[in-house]
GUBA-22632 format. One record per residue (C-alpha): x, y, z; residue number from 0. Coordinates in nm, 3 decimals. Layout:
<atoms>
[[X; Y; Z]; NUM]
...
</atoms>
This chain:
<atoms>
[[12.597; -6.126; 0.503]; 0]
[[12.352; -6.420; 0.481]; 1]
[[11.977; -6.378; 0.483]; 2]
[[11.829; -6.535; 0.792]; 3]
[[11.645; -6.860; 0.764]; 4]
[[11.340; -6.717; 0.946]; 5]
[[11.299; -6.450; 0.690]; 6]
[[11.294; -6.673; 0.380]; 7]
[[11.211; -7.025; 0.472]; 8]
[[10.903; -7.008; 0.256]; 9]
[[11.055; -6.794; -0.020]; 10]
[[11.084; -7.077; -0.264]; 11]
[[10.738; -7.203; -0.176]; 12]
[[10.592; -6.860; -0.228]; 13]
[[10.789; -6.790; -0.551]; 14]
[[10.675; -6.912; -0.884]; 15]
[[10.995; -6.855; -1.074]; 16]
[[10.939; -6.611; -1.348]; 17]
[[11.185; -6.808; -1.562]; 18]
[[10.938; -7.085; -1.594]; 19]
[[10.695; -6.864; -1.777]; 20]
[[10.931; -6.592; -1.919]; 21]
[[10.738; -6.349; -2.133]; 22]
[[10.872; -6.235; -2.467]; 23]
[[10.732; -5.883; -2.415]; 24]
[[10.985; -5.601; -2.337]; 25]
[[10.852; -5.307; -2.133]; 26]
[[11.013; -4.974; -2.215]; 27]
[[11.039; -4.761; -1.893]; 28]
[[11.075; -4.385; -1.898]; 29]
[[10.971; -4.284; -1.551]; 30]
[[10.635; -4.147; -1.665]; 31]
[[10.419; -4.398; -1.851]; 32]
[[10.432; -4.734; -1.664]; 33]
[[10.085; -4.895; -1.650]; 34]
[[9.973; -5.138; -1.393]; 35]
[[9.908; -5.401; -1.665]; 36]
[[10.285; -5.353; -1.785]; 37]
[[10.396; -5.398; -1.417]; 38]
[[10.200; -5.730; -1.392]; 39]
[[10.357; -5.833; -1.721]; 40]
[[10.697; -5.776; -1.569]; 41]
[[10.590; -5.968; -1.262]; 42]
[[10.516; -6.263; -1.494]; 43]
[[10.857; -6.244; -1.657]; 44]
[[10.858; -5.965; -1.913]; 45]
[[11.188; -5.794; -1.962]; 46]
[[11.253; -5.421; -1.924]; 47]
[[11.440; -5.157; -2.109]; 48]
[[11.532; -4.802; -2.036]; 49]
[[11.431; -4.511; -2.262]; 50]
[[11.727; -4.320; -2.395]; 51]
[[11.604; -3.980; -2.265]; 52]
[[11.572; -4.129; -1.920]; 53]
[[11.941; -4.243; -1.924]; 54]
[[12.044; -3.887; -2.013]; 55]
[[11.823; -3.751; -1.726]; 56]
[[11.997; -3.986; -1.478]; 57]
[[12.339; -3.855; -1.580]; 58]
[[12.235; -3.493; -1.532]; 59]
[[12.062; -3.558; -1.199]; 60]
[[12.363; -3.748; -1.065]; 61]
[[12.593; -3.468; -1.179]; 62]
[[12.373; -3.210; -1.012]; 63]
[[12.374; -3.405; -0.688]; 64]
[[12.751; -3.435; -0.676]; 65]
[[12.794; -3.072; -0.765]; 66]
[[12.577; -2.981; -0.472]; 67]
[[12.798; -3.200; -0.244]; 68]
[[13.119; -3.037; -0.386]; 69]
[[12.979; -2.690; -0.316]; 70]
[[12.898; -2.795; 0.042]; 71]
[[12.530; -2.780; 0.013]; 72]
[[12.337; -2.953; 0.295]; 73]
[[12.212; -3.271; 0.121]; 74]
[[12.017; -3.520; 0.340]; 75]
[[12.167; -3.868; 0.320]; 76]
[[12.474; -3.740; 0.146]; 77]
[[12.654; -3.447; 0.317]; 78]
[[12.452; -3.494; 0.632]; 79]
[[12.297; -3.803; 0.803]; 80]
[[11.951; -3.931; 0.797]; 81]
[[11.670; -3.933; 1.052]; 82]
[[11.766; -3.790; 1.374]; 83]
[[12.123; -3.785; 1.246]; 84]
[[12.035; -3.518; 0.999]; 85]
[[12.236; -3.280; 1.215]; 86]
[[12.557; -3.487; 1.175]; 87]
[[12.783; -3.356; 0.910]; 88]
[[12.934; -3.645; 0.714]; 89]
[[13.213; -3.469; 0.535]; 90]
[[13.318; -3.134; 0.398]; 91]
[[13.398; -3.136; 0.023]; 92]
[[13.556; -2.792; 0.042]; 93]
[[13.499; -2.746; -0.330]; 94]
[[13.660; -3.077; -0.427]; 95]
[[13.528; -3.427; -0.447]; 96]
[[13.867; -3.576; -0.347]; 97]
[[13.940; -3.949; -0.304]; 98]
[[13.888; -3.893; 0.073]; 99]
[[13.541; -3.743; 0.022]; 100]
[[13.440; -4.020; -0.214]; 101]
[[13.563; -4.283; 0.034]; 102]
[[13.365; -4.121; 0.317]; 103]
[[13.059; -4.116; 0.100]; 104]
[[13.087; -4.482; 0.005]; 105]
[[13.147; -4.591; 0.366]; 106]
[[12.822; -4.407; 0.463]; 107]
[[12.632; -4.577; 0.187]; 108]
[[12.744; -4.938; 0.288]; 109]
[[12.671; -4.853; 0.651]; 110]
[[12.325; -4.725; 0.559]; 111]
[[12.225; -5.035; 0.373]; 112]
[[12.342; -5.258; 0.646]; 113]
[[12.186; -5.069; 0.931]; 114]
[[11.854; -5.034; 0.771]; 115]
[[11.805; -5.393; 0.688]; 116]
[[11.578; -5.491; 0.972]; 117]
[[11.269; -5.662; 0.832]; 118]
[[11.085; -5.965; 0.965]; 119]
[[10.857; -6.240; 0.855]; 120]
[[10.827; -6.450; 0.543]; 121]
[[10.979; -6.330; 0.217]; 122]
[[10.734; -6.154; -0.021]; 123]
[[10.652; -6.363; -0.327]; 124]
[[10.875; -6.334; -0.632]; 125]
[[10.601; -6.185; -0.849]; 126]
[[10.545; -5.899; -0.607]; 127]
[[10.921; -5.850; -0.566]; 128]
[[10.941; -5.806; -0.941]; 129]
[[10.665; -5.560; -0.937]; 130]
[[10.844; -5.363; -0.663]; 131]
[[11.167; -5.355; -0.860]; 132]
[[10.986; -5.240; -1.172]; 133]
[[10.807; -4.963; -0.984]; 134]
[[11.133; -4.848; -0.816]; 135]
[[11.317; -4.854; -1.143]; 136]
[[11.050; -4.646; -1.311]; 137]
[[11.038; -4.389; -1.032]; 138]
[[11.419; -4.364; -1.044]; 139]
[[11.390; -4.289; -1.417]; 140]
[[11.172; -3.996; -1.339]; 141]
[[11.507; -3.822; -1.305]; 142]
[[11.487; -3.688; -0.950]; 143]
[[11.693; -3.934; -0.738]; 144]
[[12.047; -3.844; -0.826]; 145]
[[12.176; -4.198; -0.813]; 146]
[[12.460; -4.324; -1.027]; 147]
[[12.313; -4.440; -1.352]; 148]
[[12.445; -4.783; -1.280]; 149]
[[12.185; -4.821; -1.013]; 150]
[[11.910; -4.815; -1.270]; 151]
[[12.115; -5.059; -1.486]; 152]
[[12.124; -5.298; -1.194]; 153]
[[11.747; -5.288; -1.134]; 154]
[[11.709; -5.366; -1.504]; 155]
[[11.972; -5.642; -1.488]; 156]
[[11.801; -5.803; -1.190]; 157]
[[11.476; -5.801; -1.374]; 158]
[[11.602; -5.935; -1.694]; 159]
[[11.824; -6.205; -1.543]; 160]
[[11.551; -6.337; -1.309]; 161]
[[11.717; -6.216; -0.991]; 162]
[[11.480; -6.153; -0.708]; 163]
[[11.610; -6.025; -0.370]; 164]
[[11.471; -6.187; -0.061]; 165]
[[11.256; -5.914; 0.094]; 166]
[[11.093; -5.971; 0.436]; 167]
[[10.725; -5.888; 0.442]; 168]
[[10.704; -5.697; 0.771]; 169]
[[10.870; -5.396; 0.935]; 170]
[[10.742; -5.084; 0.757]; 171]
[[10.524; -4.801; 0.907]; 172]
[[10.438; -4.670; 0.566]; 173]
[[10.665; -4.376; 0.535]; 174]
[[10.891; -4.529; 0.271]; 175]
[[10.969; -4.899; 0.314]; 176]
[[11.328; -4.826; 0.442]; 177]
[[11.373; -5.134; 0.638]; 178]
[[11.244; -5.365; 0.360]; 179]
[[11.376; -5.214; 0.042]; 180]
[[11.725; -5.194; 0.196]; 181]
[[11.751; -5.564; 0.121]; 182]
[[11.745; -5.481; -0.246]; 183]
[[12.056; -5.266; -0.197]; 184]
[[12.224; -5.538; 0.012]; 185]
[[12.164; -5.782; -0.278]; 186]
[[12.314; -5.537; -0.521]; 187]
[[12.636; -5.510; -0.314]; 188]
[[12.655; -5.886; -0.288]; 189]
[[12.560; -5.919; 0.086]; 190]
[[12.211; -6.078; 0.082]; 191]
[[12.032; -6.378; -0.071]; 192]
[[11.825; -6.381; -0.386]; 193]
[[11.609; -6.625; -0.585]; 194]
[[11.804; -6.670; -0.922]; 195]
[[11.622; -6.864; -1.188]; 196]
[[11.419; -7.045; -0.913]; 197]
[[11.714; -7.128; -0.685]; 198]
[[11.798; -6.947; -0.365]; 199]
[[12.167; -6.836; -0.330]; 200]
[[12.388; -6.548; -0.225]; 201]
[[12.343; -6.242; -0.457]; 202]
[[12.723; -6.224; -0.508]; 203]
[[12.711; -6.570; -0.670]; 204]
[[12.400; -6.496; -0.866]; 205]
[[12.546; -6.181; -1.011]; 206]
[[12.870; -6.368; -1.101]; 207]
[[12.665; -6.631; -1.281]; 208]
[[12.463; -6.360; -1.465]; 209]
[[12.776; -6.151; -1.549]; 210]
[[12.666; -5.861; -1.344]; 211]
[[12.902; -5.626; -1.160]; 212]
[[12.795; -5.557; -0.802]; 213]
[[12.708; -5.198; -0.695]; 214]
[[12.978; -4.975; -0.536]; 215]
[[12.735; -4.719; -0.380]; 216]
[[12.821; -4.359; -0.357]; 217]
[[12.636; -4.024; -0.304]; 218]
[[12.263; -4.078; -0.256]; 219]
[[12.260; -4.446; -0.404]; 220]
[[12.180; -4.620; -0.070]; 221]
[[11.923; -4.377; 0.040]; 222]
[[11.740; -4.388; -0.297]; 223]
[[11.742; -4.772; -0.294]; 224]
[[11.593; -4.796; 0.052]; 225]
[[11.380; -4.487; 0.091]; 226]
[[11.083; -4.543; -0.135]; 227]
[[10.733; -4.705; -0.116]; 228]
[[10.767; -4.967; -0.394]; 229]
[[10.717; -5.271; -0.167]; 230]
[[10.400; -5.150; -0.006]; 231]
[[10.282; -5.009; -0.342]; 232]
[[10.321; -5.360; -0.504]; 233]
[[10.072; -5.483; -0.235]; 234]
[[9.835; -5.206; -0.303]; 235]
[[9.852; -5.289; -0.665]; 236]
[[9.764; -5.651; -0.591]; 237]
[[9.480; -5.525; -0.375]; 238]
[[9.354; -5.318; -0.657]; 239]
[[9.381; -5.597; -0.912]; 240]
[[9.212; -5.847; -0.687]; 241]
[[8.931; -5.603; -0.603]; 242]
[[8.884; -5.511; -0.970]; 243]
[[8.823; -5.876; -1.056]; 244]
[[8.583; -5.918; -0.760]; 245]
[[8.379; -5.617; -0.873]; 246]
[[8.375; -5.750; -1.234]; 247]
[[8.193; -6.064; -1.119]; 248]
[[7.983; -5.898; -0.860]; 249]
[[7.684; -5.787; -1.065]; 250]
[[7.634; -6.136; -1.199]; 251]
[[7.671; -6.296; -0.859]; 252]
[[7.415; -6.063; -0.723]; 253]
[[7.178; -6.112; -1.015]; 254]
[[7.188; -6.486; -0.957]; 255]
[[7.076; -6.432; -0.607]; 256]
[[6.793; -6.202; -0.717]; 257]
[[6.676; -6.476; -0.951]; 258]
[[6.701; -6.725; -0.667]; 259]
[[6.494; -6.502; -0.444]; 260]
[[6.237; -6.418; -0.725]; 261]
[[6.332; -6.060; -0.648]; 262]
[[6.208; -5.729; -0.791]; 263]
[[6.411; -5.545; -1.054]; 264]
[[6.250; -5.205; -0.976]; 265]
[[6.553; -5.076; -0.763]; 266]
[[6.774; -5.097; -1.069]; 267]
[[6.564; -4.917; -1.320]; 268]
[[6.690; -4.593; -1.484]; 269]
[[6.359; -4.408; -1.411]; 270]
[[6.447; -4.388; -1.044]; 271]
[[6.823; -4.390; -1.029]; 272]
[[6.870; -4.132; -1.299]; 273]
[[6.707; -3.866; -1.074]; 274]
[[6.968; -3.903; -0.810]; 275]
[[7.291; -3.947; -0.992]; 276]
[[7.554; -4.048; -0.737]; 277]
[[7.881; -4.145; -0.902]; 278]
[[7.894; -4.478; -1.065]; 279]
[[7.528; -4.557; -0.961]; 280]
[[7.419; -4.542; -1.322]; 281]
[[7.701; -4.794; -1.412]; 282]
[[7.618; -5.019; -1.126]; 283]
[[7.240; -5.051; -1.194]; 284]
[[7.313; -5.100; -1.569]; 285]
[[7.546; -5.384; -1.488]; 286]
[[7.281; -5.554; -1.291]; 287]
[[7.019; -5.500; -1.567]; 288]
[[7.248; -5.632; -1.831]; 289]
[[7.326; -5.942; -1.626]; 290]
[[6.951; -6.003; -1.609]; 291]
[[6.885; -5.970; -1.990]; 292]
[[6.631; -6.238; -2.079]; 293]
[[6.555; -6.333; -1.716]; 294]
[[6.211; -6.436; -1.586]; 295]
[[6.237; -6.152; -1.336]; 296]
[[6.120; -5.914; -1.615]; 297]
[[5.787; -6.097; -1.624]; 298]
[[5.523; -6.014; -1.368]; 299]
[[5.483; -6.281; -1.092]; 300]
[[5.204; -6.304; -0.842]; 301]
[[5.446; -6.445; -0.573]; 302]
[[5.692; -6.157; -0.616]; 303]
[[5.693; -5.894; -0.337]; 304]
[[5.670; -5.528; -0.410]; 305]
[[5.992; -5.468; -0.218]; 306]
[[6.276; -5.705; -0.115]; 307]
[[6.505; -5.691; 0.187]; 308]
[[6.741; -5.387; 0.181]; 309]
[[7.048; -5.609; 0.117]; 310]
[[6.897; -5.673; -0.224]; 311]
[[6.754; -5.330; -0.289]; 312]
[[7.061; -5.130; -0.195]; 313]
[[7.321; -5.351; -0.348]; 314]
[[7.373; -5.130; -0.649]; 315]
[[7.464; -4.848; -0.409]; 316]
[[7.736; -5.071; -0.251]; 317]
[[7.866; -5.158; -0.602]; 318]
[[7.873; -4.789; -0.691]; 319]
[[8.064; -4.701; -0.382]; 320]
[[8.314; -4.972; -0.456]; 321]
[[8.343; -4.868; -0.824]; 322]
[[8.428; -4.517; -0.705]; 323]
[[8.677; -4.625; -0.446]; 324]
[[8.841; -4.858; -0.704]; 325]
[[8.873; -4.587; -0.962]; 326]
[[9.025; -4.354; -0.699]; 327]
[[9.284; -4.615; -0.597]; 328]
[[9.375; -4.686; -0.953]; 329]
[[9.435; -4.314; -1.011]; 330]
[[9.650; -4.283; -0.690]; 331]
[[9.856; -4.584; -0.789]; 332]
[[9.918; -4.456; -1.137]; 333]
[[10.050; -4.125; -1.002]; 334]
[[10.260; -4.302; -0.735]; 335]
[[10.439; -4.544; -0.979]; 336]
[[10.519; -4.272; -1.237]; 337]
[[10.673; -4.001; -1.016]; 338]
[[10.963; -3.965; -0.777]; 339]
[[10.905; -4.044; -0.407]; 340]
[[11.258; -3.934; -0.314]; 341]
[[11.375; -3.715; -0.032]; 342]
[[11.576; -3.507; -0.115]; 343]
[[11.448; -3.431; -0.461]; 344]
[[11.711; -3.367; -0.725]; 345]
[[11.551; -3.128; -0.978]; 346]
[[11.752; -3.053; -1.284]; 347]
[[11.648; -2.708; -1.415]; 348]
[[11.461; -2.621; -1.103]; 349]
[[11.296; -2.271; -1.106]; 350]
[[11.434; -2.001; -0.886]; 351]
[[11.103; -1.922; -0.716]; 352]
[[11.170; -1.766; -0.381]; 353]
[[11.544; -1.798; -0.452]; 354]
[[11.605; -1.448; -0.333]; 355]
[[11.551; -1.580; 0.013]; 356]
[[11.871; -1.726; 0.178]; 357]
[[11.684; -2.031; 0.302]; 358]
[[11.581; -2.120; -0.045]; 359]
[[11.904; -2.018; -0.225]; 360]
[[12.106; -2.270; -0.025]; 361]
[[11.921; -2.554; -0.209]; 362]
[[11.998; -2.411; -0.558]; 363]
[[12.298; -2.500; -0.773]; 364]
[[12.354; -2.206; -1.009]; 365]
[[12.285; -2.297; -1.374]; 366]
[[12.188; -2.655; -1.302]; 367]
[[11.892; -2.677; -1.057]; 368]
[[11.876; -2.776; -0.702]; 369]
[[11.856; -3.048; -0.434]; 370]
[[11.550; -2.990; -0.217]; 371]
[[11.421; -3.158; 0.107]; 372]
[[11.080; -3.299; 0.013]; 373]
[[10.791; -3.494; 0.166]; 374]
[[10.751; -3.708; -0.155]; 375]
[[10.803; -4.015; 0.053]; 376]
[[10.461; -3.967; 0.190]; 377]
[[10.214; -4.229; 0.042]; 378]
[[9.907; -4.106; 0.238]; 379]
[[9.695; -4.054; -0.088]; 380]
[[9.744; -4.415; -0.179]; 381]
[[9.686; -4.539; 0.178]; 382]
[[9.363; -4.345; 0.210]; 383]
[[9.247; -4.480; -0.123]; 384]
[[9.331; -4.830; -0.010]; 385]
[[9.139; -4.796; 0.309]; 386]
[[8.841; -4.645; 0.134]; 387]
[[8.813; -4.939; -0.095]; 388]
[[8.836; -5.180; 0.206]; 389]
[[8.546; -4.998; 0.366]; 390]
[[8.342; -4.999; 0.043]; 391]
[[8.414; -5.367; -0.019]; 392]
[[8.300; -5.443; 0.338]; 393]
[[7.960; -5.291; 0.257]; 394]
[[7.951; -5.512; -0.052]; 395]
[[8.035; -5.826; 0.163]; 396]
[[7.774; -5.730; 0.429]; 397]
[[7.498; -5.728; 0.165]; 398]
[[7.621; -6.060; 0.032]; 399]
[[7.602; -6.217; 0.386]; 400]
[[7.254; -6.092; 0.441]; 401]
[[7.136; -6.200; 0.092]; 402]
[[7.268; -6.552; 0.147]; 403]
[[7.091; -6.570; 0.479]; 404]
[[6.756; -6.453; 0.316]; 405]
[[6.805; -6.720; 0.049]; 406]
[[6.774; -6.991; 0.322]; 407]
[[6.461; -6.823; 0.467]; 408]
[[6.140; -6.974; 0.324]; 409]
[[5.956; -6.656; 0.443]; 410]
[[6.140; -6.462; 0.160]; 411]
[[6.182; -6.737; -0.104]; 412]
[[5.873; -6.946; -0.073]; 413]
[[6.110; -7.235; -0.114]; 414]
[[6.194; -7.512; 0.138]; 415]
[[6.370; -7.392; 0.445]; 416]
[[6.758; -7.394; 0.429]; 417]
[[6.696; -7.475; 0.053]; 418]
[[6.651; -7.848; 0.132]; 419]
[[6.597; -8.065; -0.174]; 420]
[[6.288; -8.292; -0.185]; 421]
[[6.356; -8.591; 0.035]; 422]
[[6.645; -8.430; 0.224]; 423]
[[6.538; -8.427; 0.588]; 424]
[[6.878; -8.313; 0.719]; 425]
[[7.029; -7.963; 0.775]; 426]
[[7.092; -7.875; 0.416]; 427]
[[7.226; -7.518; 0.425]; 428]
[[7.125; -7.455; 0.781]; 429]
[[7.471; -7.482; 0.940]; 430]
[[7.708; -7.328; 0.687]; 431]
[[7.590; -6.968; 0.757]; 432]
[[7.863; -6.953; 1.028]; 433]
[[8.129; -6.960; 0.762]; 434]
[[8.031; -6.643; 0.582]; 435]
[[7.948; -6.472; 0.906]; 436]
[[8.302; -6.552; 1.020]; 437]
[[8.433; -6.392; 0.692]; 438]
[[8.215; -6.085; 0.735]; 439]
[[8.327; -6.027; 1.102]; 440]
[[8.692; -6.048; 0.981]; 441]
[[8.617; -5.800; 0.702]; 442]
[[8.464; -5.548; 0.948]; 443]
[[8.783; -5.569; 1.162]; 444]
[[9.017; -5.548; 0.857]; 445]
[[8.826; -5.239; 0.719]; 446]
[[8.919; -5.036; 1.031]; 447]
[[9.161; -4.761; 0.914]; 448]
[[9.517; -4.803; 1.024]; 449]
[[9.678; -4.503; 0.870]; 450]
[[9.693; -4.301; 1.179]; 451]
[[9.830; -4.574; 1.406]; 452]
[[10.194; -4.571; 1.527]; 453]
[[10.444; -4.450; 1.782]; 454]
[[10.682; -4.158; 1.727]; 455]
[[11.034; -4.290; 1.649]; 456]
[[11.372; -4.170; 1.543]; 457]
[[11.404; -3.917; 1.833]; 458]
[[11.038; -3.813; 1.772]; 459]
[[11.131; -3.688; 1.414]; 460]
[[10.919; -3.958; 1.256]; 461]
[[10.585; -3.904; 1.419]; 462]
[[10.329; -3.975; 1.144]; 463]
[[10.232; -4.291; 0.970]; 464]
[[10.032; -4.440; 0.689]; 465]
[[10.093; -4.816; 0.742]; 466]
[[10.031; -4.857; 0.361]; 467]
[[10.166; -5.209; 0.362]; 468]
[[9.932; -5.318; 0.646]; 469]
[[9.639; -5.139; 0.483]; 470]
[[9.710; -5.321; 0.157]; 471]
[[9.747; -5.659; 0.340]; 472]
[[9.397; -5.591; 0.486]; 473]
[[9.255; -5.505; 0.147]; 474]
[[9.389; -5.821; -0.011]; 475]
[[9.241; -6.034; 0.280]; 476]
[[8.911; -5.857; 0.253]; 477]
[[8.893; -5.954; -0.123]; 478]
[[9.004; -6.315; -0.029]; 479]
[[8.724; -6.333; 0.244]; 480]
[[8.462; -6.196; 0.002]; 481]
[[8.558; -6.454; -0.260]; 482]
[[8.457; -6.718; 0.004]; 483]
[[8.134; -6.533; 0.075]; 484]
[[8.051; -6.511; -0.291]; 485]
[[8.123; -6.877; -0.336]; 486]
[[7.875; -6.952; -0.055]; 487]
[[7.619; -6.712; -0.196]; 488]
[[7.648; -6.895; -0.533]; 489]
[[7.592; -7.233; -0.355]; 490]
[[7.270; -7.083; -0.221]; 491]
[[7.146; -6.907; -0.527]; 492]
[[7.211; -7.193; -0.766]; 493]
[[7.042; -7.419; -0.524]; 494]
[[6.739; -7.187; -0.516]; 495]
[[6.728; -7.175; -0.889]; 496]
[[6.738; -7.551; -0.918]; 497]
[[6.452; -7.578; -0.673]; 498]
[[6.257; -7.329; -0.878]; 499]
[[6.334; -7.528; -1.190]; 500]
[[6.181; -7.832; -1.028]; 501]
[[5.861; -7.634; -1.021]; 502]
[[5.907; -7.473; -1.366]; 503]
[[6.143; -7.639; -1.598]; 504]
[[6.106; -7.349; -1.840]; 505]
[[6.238; -7.090; -1.598]; 506]
[[6.441; -6.836; -1.791]; 507]
[[6.765; -6.693; -1.662]; 508]
[[6.961; -6.393; -1.780]; 509]
[[7.221; -6.454; -2.036]; 510]
[[7.502; -6.368; -1.791]; 511]
[[7.339; -6.541; -1.495]; 512]
[[7.275; -6.855; -1.706]; 513]
[[7.643; -6.865; -1.818]; 514]
[[7.766; -6.830; -1.453]; 515]
[[7.517; -7.080; -1.327]; 516]
[[7.611; -7.343; -1.585]; 517]
[[7.982; -7.292; -1.522]; 518]
[[7.939; -7.313; -1.141]; 519]
[[7.736; -7.627; -1.160]; 520]
[[8.028; -7.809; -1.321]; 521]
[[8.238; -7.735; -1.013]; 522]
[[7.970; -7.762; -0.743]; 523]
[[7.669; -7.986; -0.802]; 524]
[[7.317; -7.958; -0.672]; 525]
[[7.280; -8.065; -0.309]; 526]
[[7.025; -8.340; -0.314]; 527]
[[7.129; -8.486; 0.027]; 528]
[[7.356; -8.355; 0.296]; 529]
[[7.719; -8.401; 0.239]; 530]
[[8.051; -8.246; 0.367]; 531]
[[8.050; -7.890; 0.235]; 532]
[[8.420; -7.800; 0.296]; 533]
[[8.527; -7.928; -0.056]; 534]
[[8.228; -7.742; -0.220]; 535]
[[8.325; -7.416; -0.042]; 536]
[[8.682; -7.445; -0.158]; 537]
[[8.561; -7.517; -0.512]; 538]
[[8.318; -7.230; -0.502]; 539]
[[8.589; -6.990; -0.377]; 540]
[[8.823; -7.098; -0.653]; 541]
[[8.545; -7.049; -0.908]; 542]
[[8.493; -6.689; -0.801]; 543]
[[8.856; -6.616; -0.797]; 544]
[[8.905; -6.752; -1.151]; 545]
[[8.575; -6.662; -1.320]; 546]
</atoms>
């Protein structure tokens, strides 16, 4: 089966082949201790290995699963169908995993992978594909999937041999990315396209070149490969990482604007903020004060107002809210990538709680554990955290937009209107406000929660949603938009500072603000006369993203 051209026309353009920058690091995976930094190292080409105890756990879980099937236990996706077809009995083992039973199980696995491959859109970038593979491998190693151990070996082989399945970017409602991750399984059985060492080809050929045996799926292999949240989570991880960088530069970006405004440091003093200790407010105000160490703003100034516009005075609160949301998302991601999100859950050594009840006892396998229906596929805690961060960052970007408008207003700055340089009788920064207003309007739309949107499907069985992938897409775009806004804010604040230095060549900036100002001026020079600003905006955006 060939991957469609529509799905992957841009795959090579999006992919930066990991083989071009193959890391020497090897990340040991055990299902419990994967960090986000390690996942990004894998994205950049680091190899992976599987801890010995995790290999043992895989064998035990697979044996338990097949024993449950032999005993005639109702196992979703193994002895009975999936979705609405959960009432369809697939086969009766009758106490024996005969060749006929194994044949029936394998036929169901192949059919499941094929029927669930229904994504659309461009292929996700190779680095995010590698994150998704690493996350799914690690959650498999938690020991609750019941797959053949060779499935884990294949994830490892794909990562270590630079094989990245083509995965379409759209087609998930956020209750496990079943229509997207299925393409990983298709690639493993040799029926899909991959990027192999930077070249697109059929997976069967890639595996042959790499000396890898294709998967012959049985039992719960197909369901475990497709029913997980690793694709959407890789995007949530990107949103988290991008937002983390944005918030790391935020205090200095803001402090430059405060210097450009000749603003008041009073709202950031510990004397007032320590008496109402909202989470992370102490850290946010300290970050602003530290950015202004050595600044002229600490010296009394007759032109400085007692109170600035609210977008300046309340910015530490927006930072604190974003810090809190970021920390929460980081915690939710760390839990998600180090625990099983499988349904059913294969639990070796499961306790016998409520086992005296016949409903519960039918899930137990005497002396080994049990195979239980679960809702571990539900990523709502991650989706809610993603959305909360999106909302918090939109407050951050709102204040940025308002601050930038105020920097153009001579009523607030006592500088020339629109920050015109001496002798510039044109528009200066009068027209470019529309750009960051456009970005803010987009952010407001993107920050709207999407986790409860959807239509009941699969015979009304699947009637709730998280839309984690869409929520994560929105978070990533909000950060991108805010990078643009911060770039424009820097264009204004550095212009204001330069105009102040024309009046006072000894004007002192903070240590952090001076460093950012000097670096920025190497990319975007002072505007002495009107010029096309599109290249400046692009340079300023890139500066923020890379600073």
